C-alpha positions as CSV (number, residue, x, y, z in Angstrom):
1,M,0.0,0.0,0.0
2,L,1.0,3.6,-0.6
3,A,-0.6,6.8,0.5
4,L,-2.2,8.8,-2.4
5,T,-0.1,11.8,-1.3
6,E,3.0,9.8,-2.1
7,L,1.8,8.8,-5.6
8,L,0.9,12.4,-6.3
9,K,4.1,13.9,-4.8
10,D,5.9,16.2,-7.3
11,W,3.3,15.5,-10.0
12,P,1.2,18.4,-11.3
13,C,-2.4,17.6,-10.7
14,L,-5.8,18.9,-9.4
15,V,-7.5,16.8,-6.7
16,K,-11.2,17.1,-6.0
17,G,-13.2,15.3,-3.3
18,G,-12.1,12.3,-1.2
19,S,-8.9,12.3,0.8
20,V,-5.3,12.5,-0.4
21,R,-4.3,10.6,2.7
22,V,-6.2,7.5,1.6
23,E,-4.1,4.3,1.2
24,V,-3.9,3.0,-2.4
25,K,-3.7,-0.8,-2.5
26,G,-3.3,-1.1,-6.3
27,I,-3.4,0.7,-9.6
28,T,-5.2,-0.4,-12.8
29,E,-6.6,1.0,-16.0
30,R,-9.1,-1.8,-16.4
31,S,-12.3,-1.5,-14.4
32,D,-12.7,-5.3,-14.2
33,E,-9.4,-5.5,-12.3
34,V,-10.4,-3.0,-9.6
35,Q,-10.4,-4.2,-6.1
36,P,-11.2,-2.3,-2.8
37,G,-8.7,0.4,-2.3
38,Y,-7.5,0.6,-5.9
39,M,-6.7,3.7,-8.1
40,F,-8.5,3.6,-11.4
41,V,-6.9,5.5,-14.3
42,A,-9.7,6.3,-16.7
43,R,-7.8,7.0,-19.9
44,E,-9.1,7.0,-23.5
45,G,-8.1,3.9,-25.5
46,K,-8.5,2.9,-29.1
47,K,-11.6,0.7,-28.5
48,S,-13.1,2.1,-25.4
49,D,-13.0,5.1,-23.0
50,G,-12.2,4.7,-19.3
51,L,-14.7,7.5,-18.5
52,G,-17.5,5.1,-19.3
53,F,-16.3,2.6,-16.6
54,I,-15.9,4.9,-13.6
55,D,-19.1,3.9,-12.0
56,E,-18.2,0.2,-12.3
57,A,-14.7,1.0,-10.8
58,I,-16.3,2.8,-7.8
59,E,-18.8,0.0,-7.3
60,R,-15.8,-2.4,-7.2
61,G,-14.1,-0.4,-4.5
62,A,-12.0,2.2,-6.2
63,V,-10.9,5.0,-3.8
64,C,-9.3,7.2,-6.5
65,I,-10.2,8.1,-10.1
66,V,-7.6,9.6,-12.4
67,T,-8.5,11.3,-15.7
68,D,-6.9,13.8,-18.0
69,R,-10.2,15.4,-19.1
70,M,-12.0,18.1,-17.1
71,T,-15.5,16.7,-17.8
72,D,-18.5,16.9,-15.7
73,L,-18.3,13.8,-13.5
74,K,-20.8,12.8,-10.8
75,Q,-18.4,12.8,-8.0
76,K,-18.8,10.8,-4.8
77,D,-17.6,12.2,-1.5
78,Q,-15.6,9.1,-0.5
79,V,-13.7,9.0,-3.8
80,A,-10.8,11.3,-4.7
81,Y,-10.8,12.6,-8.3
82,V,-7.4,13.4,-9.7
83,F,-7.0,15.5,-12.9
84,V,-3.7,15.2,-14.7
85,A,-2.4,16.5,-18.0
86,D,-1.7,13.0,-19.5
87,C,-3.0,9.7,-18.1
88,L,-0.3,7.7,-19.9
89,Q,2.5,9.7,-18.3
90,F,0.9,9.6,-14.9
91,L,0.2,5.9,-15.1
92,S,3.9,5.2,-15.9
93,H,5.0,7.4,-13.0
94,A,2.5,6.1,-10.5
95,C,3.1,2.4,-11.2
96,A,6.9,2.8,-10.9
97,R,6.5,4.7,-7.5
98,F,3.9,2.3,-6.2
99,E,6.3,-0.7,-6.7
100,G,9.2,1.2,-5.2
101,N,11.0,2.1,-8.5
102,P,12.5,-1.4,-8.9
103,S,14.4,-0.5,-12.1
104,E,16.7,1.7,-10.1
105,D,18.1,-1.4,-8.4
106,L,18.6,-3.3,-11.7
107,T,20.7,-3.1,-14.8
108,V,18.2,-2.8,-17.7
109,I,18.9,-3.5,-21.3
110,A,16.1,-2.6,-23.8
111,V,16.1,-3.9,-27.4
112,T,14.0,-2.4,-30.2
113,G,13.8,-3.3,-33.9
114,T,11.2,-4.5,-36.4
115,N,12.9,-7.9,-36.4
116,G,15.2,-9.8,-34.1
117,K,14.1,-8.4,-30.7
118,T,13.3,-11.8,-29.1
119,T,16.4,-13.5,-30.4
120,V,18.8,-10.7,-29.3
121,T,17.2,-10.4,-25.8
122,H,17.5,-14.2,-25.3
123,F,21.1,-14.2,-26.6
124,I,22.1,-11.5,-24.1
125,D,20.4,-13.3,-21.3
126,Q,22.0,-16.6,-22.2
127,L,25.5,-15.1,-22.3
128,L,25.0,-13.2,-19.0
129,R,23.8,-16.4,-17.2
130,S,26.7,-18.4,-18.7
131,M,29.1,-15.8,-17.1
132,G,27.4,-16.0,-13.7
133,V,25.1,-13.1,-13.9
134,K,21.5,-13.4,-12.6
135,S,19.4,-12.1,-15.4
136,A,15.9,-12.4,-16.8
137,V,14.1,-11.7,-20.1
138,I,10.8,-9.8,-20.4
139,G,9.2,-9.9,-23.9
140,T,7.2,-11.8,-26.5
141,L,7.7,-15.1,-24.7
142,G,6.7,-13.6,-21.3
143,L,9.0,-13.6,-18.3
144,V,11.9,-16.0,-18.7
145,I,14.3,-16.8,-15.8
146,D,17.0,-19.3,-16.2
147,G,15.6,-20.3,-19.5
148,I,12.2,-21.2,-18.0
149,N,9.0,-19.3,-18.5
150,H,7.5,-18.1,-15.3
151,N,3.8,-18.2,-15.7
152,L,2.9,-15.0,-14.1
153,P,-0.5,-13.5,-15.0
154,L,0.8,-11.2,-17.7
155,P,-0.9,-9.9,-20.8
156,A,0.4,-11.3,-24.1
157,M,2.3,-8.1,-25.1
158,T,5.8,-7.6,-26.3
159,T,6.3,-4.7,-23.9
160,L,4.3,-4.8,-20.7
161,P,2.1,-1.9,-19.7
162,P,3.4,-0.1,-16.6
163,V,1.0,-1.8,-14.2
164,Y,2.6,-5.2,-15.0
165,L,6.1,-4.0,-15.9
166,H,7.1,-2.5,-12.6
167,R,5.4,-5.3,-10.7
168,T,7.4,-7.8,-12.7
169,L,10.6,-5.9,-12.2
170,R,10.0,-5.9,-8.4
171,Y,9.3,-9.6,-8.6
172,C,12.7,-10.2,-10.4
173,R,14.6,-7.9,-8.0
174,D,13.2,-9.7,-5.0
175,L,14.4,-13.0,-6.5
176,G,18.0,-11.6,-6.5
177,I,18.1,-10.9,-10.3
178,T,20.4,-8.0,-11.2
179,H,20.0,-7.7,-15.0
180,I,16.8,-7.4,-17.0
181,V,16.8,-7.7,-20.8
182,M,13.5,-6.5,-22.3
183,E,11.9,-6.1,-25.7
184,A,10.9,-2.5,-26.4
185,S,8.2,-2.5,-29.1
186,S,7.2,0.6,-31.0
187,L,3.7,0.5,-29.5
188,G,5.1,0.2,-26.0
189,L,7.4,3.1,-26.6
190,S,4.7,5.3,-28.2
191,Q,2.3,4.5,-25.3
192,L,5.0,5.6,-22.7
193,R,5.1,2.2,-21.1
194,L,8.9,2.6,-20.4
195,D,9.0,6.3,-19.5
196,H,9.6,5.7,-15.8
197,C,11.8,2.7,-16.2
198,K,15.5,3.4,-15.8
199,I,17.2,2.0,-19.0
200,D,20.9,1.6,-18.9
201,L,21.5,0.5,-22.4
202,G,19.3,0.7,-25.5
203,L,19.9,-1.5,-28.6
204,F,18.6,-0.5,-32.1
205,L,18.5,-3.5,-34.5
206,N,16.6,-2.3,-37.7
207,L,13.6,-0.6,-39.1
208,G,11.4,-2.6,-41.5
209,N,8.1,-2.2,-43.3
210,D,5.7,-3.2,-40.5
211,H,3.4,-1.5,-38.0
212,Y,2.9,1.6,-40.1
213,A,-0.9,1.2,-40.0
214,E,-0.9,0.8,-36.2
215,H,1.0,4.1,-35.8
216,G,-0.6,6.0,-38.7
217,S,2.5,6.6,-40.8
218,R,6.1,5.6,-41.3
219,L,7.2,8.8,-39.7
220,K,5.2,8.2,-36.5
221,Y,6.6,4.6,-36.4
222,K,10.2,6.0,-36.6
223,K,9.4,8.6,-33.9
224,A,8.1,5.9,-31.6
225,K,11.3,3.9,-32.0
226,E,13.5,6.9,-31.5
227,R,12.1,7.4,-28.0
228,L,14.3,4.6,-26.8
229,A,17.4,6.8,-27.4
230,H,15.9,9.5,-25.1
231,L,15.1,7.0,-22.4
232,A,18.4,5.0,-22.4
233,S,21.6,6.2,-20.8
234,E,23.8,4.7,-23.5
235,V,23.0,3.4,-27.0
236,I,24.2,0.7,-29.4
237,V,22.9,0.7,-33.0
238,N,23.1,-1.4,-36.1
239,G,25.3,0.9,-38.2
240,D,24.3,-0.9,-41.4
241,D,20.7,0.1,-41.0
242,D,20.0,3.7,-42.3
243,F,17.4,4.4,-39.6
244,C,19.5,3.0,-36.7
245,A,22.6,4.9,-38.0
246,S,20.5,8.1,-38.0
247,I,20.2,7.7,-34.2
248,I,23.9,8.5,-33.9
249,R,23.3,11.9,-35.4
250,K,20.2,12.7,-33.4
251,T,21.2,11.7,-29.8
252,D,23.7,13.3,-27.4
253,K,24.0,9.9,-25.6
254,P,27.2,7.8,-25.8
255,V,26.7,5.6,-28.9
256,M,28.4,2.6,-30.4
257,S,27.6,0.7,-33.6
258,F,27.9,-2.8,-35.0
259,G,27.6,-4.3,-38.5
260,Q,29.5,-5.5,-41.5
261,N,30.6,-2.1,-42.7
262,L,34.2,-1.2,-41.7
263,E,33.2,2.1,-40.1
264,N,31.3,0.4,-37.3
265,D,32.8,0.1,-33.8
266,Y,32.1,-3.6,-33.9
267,T,32.8,-5.0,-37.4
268,I,31.7,-8.5,-38.5
269,E,33.7,-10.6,-40.9
270,L,31.7,-13.7,-41.8
271,L,33.9,-16.7,-42.6
272,K,31.5,-19.6,-42.8
273,S,27.9,-20.5,-42.3
274,D,26.2,-23.8,-42.6
275,Q,23.1,-25.6,-41.2
276,S,24.2,-25.4,-37.6
277,L,27.4,-23.3,-37.4
278,T,28.6,-19.8,-38.2
279,E,32.2,-18.7,-38.0
280,M,33.0,-15.0,-37.8
281,I,35.6,-12.5,-36.6
282,V,34.6,-9.4,-34.7
283,Q,37.0,-6.5,-34.9
284,H,36.9,-3.8,-32.2
285,E,39.4,-1.1,-31.3
286,G,42.1,-2.7,-33.5
287,F,41.7,-6.2,-32.0
288,S,40.1,-9.3,-33.8
289,T,38.2,-12.0,-31.9
290,F,37.1,-15.3,-33.4
291,F,33.6,-16.5,-32.7
292,E,32.1,-19.9,-33.5
293,L,28.3,-19.5,-33.2
294,P,26.1,-22.6,-32.8
295,V,23.4,-20.9,-35.0
296,S,23.1,-20.4,-38.8
297,G,22.3,-17.4,-41.0
298,V,23.7,-13.9,-41.6
299,H,20.7,-12.4,-39.7
300,N,21.5,-14.5,-36.6
301,A,25.2,-13.5,-36.9
302,L,24.1,-9.9,-36.7
303,N,21.8,-10.8,-33.8
304,A,24.7,-12.4,-32.0
305,V,27.0,-9.4,-32.5
306,A,24.3,-7.1,-31.1
307,A,24.3,-9.3,-28.0
308,I,28.1,-9.5,-27.9
309,S,28.5,-5.7,-28.2
310,A,26.0,-5.3,-25.4
311,L,28.0,-7.7,-23.1
312,E,31.2,-5.9,-24.0
313,H,29.6,-2.6,-23.2
314,L,28.6,-4.0,-19.8
315,G,32.2,-4.7,-19.0
316,F,32.9,-8.2,-20.3
317,G,35.9,-8.6,-22.7
318,L,35.4,-10.1,-26.2
319,Q,37.8,-12.9,-25.5
320,E,35.8,-13.9,-22.4
321,I,32.6,-13.7,-24.3
322,S,33.9,-15.9,-27.0
323,K,34.5,-18.7,-24.5
324,H,30.8,-18.7,-23.7
325,I,29.4,-18.2,-27.2
326,K,28.6,-21.9,-27.5
327,V,25.6,-21.5,-25.1
328,L,23.6,-19.5,-27.6
329,K,20.4,-21.1,-28.6
330,L,17.6,-19.7,-30.7
331,P,14.4,-19.1,-28.6
332,E,11.1,-20.9,-29.3
333,G,9.7,-20.2,-32.7
334,R,12.9,-18.8,-34.2
335,L,14.1,-21.2,-36.9
336,Q,12.9,-24.0,-34.6
337,E,13.7,-27.2,-36.3
338,I,11.9,-30.5,-36.6
339,R,13.6,-33.3,-38.4
340,G,11.4,-36.0,-40.0
341,A,12.5,-39.6,-40.4
342,N,12.1,-39.2,-44.1
343,G,15.0,-36.7,-44.3
344,V,12.8,-33.6,-44.4
345,H,13.8,-30.6,-42.3
346,V,11.0,-28.3,-41.0
347,Y,11.6,-24.9,-39.7
348,I,9.1,-22.9,-37.6
349,D,9.8,-19.2,-37.6
350,Y,8.0,-16.1,-36.4
351,A,9.0,-14.2,-39.6
352,H,5.9,-12.0,-40.3
353,T,7.5,-9.0,-42.1
354,P,9.1,-8.8,-45.5
355,D,12.6,-8.3,-44.1
356,A,12.3,-11.2,-41.6
357,L,10.9,-13.5,-44.2
358,Q,13.7,-12.7,-46.7
359,A,16.4,-13.1,-44.1
360,V,15.1,-16.5,-43.1
361,L,14.6,-17.8,-46.6
362,K,18.0,-16.4,-47.8
363,S,19.7,-18.2,-44.9
364,L,17.9,-21.5,-45.7
365,A,18.7,-21.2,-49.4
366,L,22.4,-21.1,-48.7
367,I,22.4,-24.5,-46.9
368,C,19.5,-26.3,-48.6
369,R,20.4,-29.1,-51.0
370,G,16.9,-29.9,-52.0
371,R,13.8,-27.7,-52.5
372,I,12.4,-25.0,-50.2
373,L,8.7,-25.3,-49.6
374,T,7.1,-22.3,-47.8
375,V,3.8,-22.1,-45.9
376,F,2.8,-18.6,-44.8
377,G,0.1,-16.0,-44.6
378,C,-0.4,-12.5,-43.4
379,G,-2.2,-11.2,-40.3
380,G,-5.6,-9.5,-40.6
381,D,-6.1,-5.9,-39.5
382,R,-2.4,-5.3,-39.9
383,D,-0.3,-3.4,-42.6
384,P,-1.9,-4.7,-45.9
385,G,0.9,-3.0,-47.8
386,K,3.4,-5.7,-46.8
387,R,1.3,-8.6,-48.2
388,P,2.3,-8.5,-51.9
389,E,5.9,-7.9,-51.0
390,M,5.9,-11.0,-48.8
391,G,4.3,-13.0,-51.6
392,E,7.1,-11.9,-54.0
393,I,9.8,-12.8,-51.5
394,A,8.3,-16.3,-50.8
395,A,7.9,-17.0,-54.5
396,F,11.5,-15.9,-55.3
397,Y,13.1,-18.3,-52.8
398,S,10.7,-21.2,-52.8
399,S,9.9,-24.1,-55.2
400,I,6.3,-24.2,-53.9
401,V,4.4,-21.8,-51.7
402,W,1.3,-22.6,-49.7
403,I,-0.6,-19.3,-49.1
404,T,-2.8,-19.7,-46.0
405,S,-4.2,-17.9,-43.0
406,D,-2.3,-16.3,-40.2
407,N,-4.5,-14.7,-37.5
408,P,-7.0,-13.2,-40.1
409,R,-8.9,-11.5,-37.2
410,S,-11.8,-9.5,-38.5
411,E,-10.7,-9.7,-42.2
412,D,-11.9,-12.3,-44.8
413,P,-9.0,-14.8,-45.2
414,Q,-9.6,-14.9,-48.9
415,S,-9.2,-11.1,-49.2
416,I,-5.8,-11.3,-47.4
417,I,-4.7,-14.2,-49.7
418,H,-5.7,-12.1,-52.7
419,D,-3.5,-9.3,-51.5
420,I,-0.5,-11.7,-51.2
421,L,-1.1,-13.1,-54.7
422,S,-0.8,-9.7,-56.2
423,G,2.9,-9.8,-55.5
424,I,3.4,-13.3,-57.1
425,G,4.1,-13.4,-60.8
426,E,2.5,-16.2,-62.7
427,D,5.8,-17.5,-64.0
428,T,7.9,-17.3,-60.8
429,T,6.8,-20.4,-58.9
430,R,4.2,-22.9,-58.2
431,Y,1.8,-21.7,-55.5
432,L,-1.2,-23.3,-53.8
433,I,-4.0,-21.7,-51.9
434,E,-5.3,-23.3,-48.7
435,P,-6.9,-21.0,-46.2
436,D,-7.0,-23.8,-43.6
437,R,-3.5,-23.5,-42.0
438,E,-3.4,-27.0,-40.6
439,K,-4.3,-28.5,-44.0
440,A,-1.7,-26.3,-45.7
441,I,1.0,-27.5,-43.3
442,K,0.0,-31.2,-43.9
443,Q,0.0,-30.7,-47.6
444,A,3.5,-29.2,-47.6
445,L,4.9,-32.0,-45.4
446,S,3.3,-34.6,-47.6
447,E,4.9,-33.0,-50.7
448,A,8.4,-32.8,-49.2
449,R,11.1,-35.3,-50.1
450,R,14.4,-36.2,-48.6
451,G,16.7,-33.1,-48.5
452,D,13.8,-30.6,-48.8
453,F,13.3,-27.8,-46.3
454,V,9.8,-26.8,-45.2
455,L,9.5,-23.3,-43.8
456,I,6.3,-22.6,-41.8
457,A,6.5,-18.8,-41.3
458,G,4.5,-16.1,-39.5
459,K,3.4,-17.5,-36.1
460,G,6.5,-19.0,-34.6
461,H,5.9,-19.5,-30.8
462,E,2.2,-18.5,-30.9
463,K,-0.3,-21.0,-29.6
464,T,-3.5,-19.5,-30.9
465,Q,-5.1,-18.6,-34.2
466,T,-7.4,-15.5,-34.1
467,F,-10.5,-15.2,-36.3
468,A,-13.3,-12.6,-36.3
469,K,-15.5,-14.4,-33.8
470,E,-13.2,-16.8,-32.0
471,T,-9.6,-17.6,-31.0
472,I,-8.6,-21.2,-31.1
473,H,-5.6,-23.2,-29.9
474,F,-3.1,-23.6,-32.7
475,S,0.6,-24.3,-32.8
476,D,2.6,-24.7,-36.0
477,Y,5.1,-26.8,-34.1
478,E,2.5,-29.2,-32.7
479,I,0.8,-29.6,-36.1
480,A,4.1,-30.4,-37.9
481,A,5.3,-32.8,-35.2
482,K,1.9,-34.6,-35.1
483,C,2.0,-34.8,-38.9
484,F,5.5,-36.5,-38.9
485,E,4.2,-39.0,-36.2
486,E,1.3,-39.9,-38.4
487,M,3.5,-40.3,-41.4
488,D,5.8,-42.6,-39.5
489,E,2.9,-44.7,-38.2
490,E,1.6,-45.1,-41.8
491,K,5.0,-46.1,-43.0
492,T,5.3,-48.7,-40.2
493,V,1.9,-50.2,-41.0
494,S,2.7,-50.4,-44.7
495,E,5.9,-52.2,-44.0
């Protein structure tokens, strides 16, 4: 509990009614989460307005209502009404203070980028833990400590809202964790979720063609990403990416860069990359260090160097880091491999943007000795402009493409597929249309022969498929594994 006066201390506001000495037992922006003694922040959202839920919050026991609009409210004497300039900013401040500002006791590394956030955060965490540091990851896969997902009641968001973020940071601090590695999404940054979280190091990976519709424009998307440079004490950027490189010119914070171009502070020289191994040299300050990565692909080499540069920046030497590099393991749903008894290799990957899909397919093309068969779709209610581009990329690298559904949400799956088809030329490849994702996966695996690679892209670790009126359990990995089992059983029976 914390007195309302402590939450409002040093924060410009106007209080009407109630008592500022009341004890606040929790903070929420959802009326259905209100319990007796809670503060309810009635902010305006995209789908609903918190002002319409004030009565419900009070009935459930709210002792304080916060809003950023001076509207005529039917105030109740026992409830304090707090008027602030911006609910999002206040919510971030209040949640951090309510939990005791736990980020101040932690070393926090935040990673942003259209692609690669999950992989890089887990690479950093794996290296830290290998070198004896108690660390945790907060991101797309939830809260992961010691490589194990802690099933806390958290929303399925890449970057947690302040109510959950600071509560989770306190939970980690109380467990003795000293380092937090988190994903910083553009939506999380634009909604000020990290504004009162002390960030020691911010990593910028790339800027691709995604999330424009959610932000309103490419410019707003870039502005959202740039916020991390203002929040972090120090910054590391991918110097090969134009947007990331522009951060160097725009910030007065200490900045380092990594990439393949020689002008970067950490320069990568790739020596070899096959199905399970990448050899490279990282040059920094005139010294060269050899790294043997247990992962494949140029994009994963860049992800690894982003993690390596972060560790070096935290005080670990490159030679020391190189001794621990063997611990790196791709997180769930990132080029997650299933090998069938028939010599077919299946890869499950979260690639749901043009850049990510091209990076994965390009990596597979370098090591595949057979055909590449691709199963993918595009999400509904999300950036329709990327659909034809992803269709073109899939067709370029694949012998056969199955175009299917990927969380169609409120859109007609056939309409999404039509958008994808507009990017596929009639003479480029053979493509098949199967809106039922499970059927598409089974068709691809049935078609595959020894030496072929099957890429199932777009959903990765996700365990659900979202339609207009329902959300069902669905896992690409489970479907593929079950299909292989059934094929093996059929083969055994026939023999």
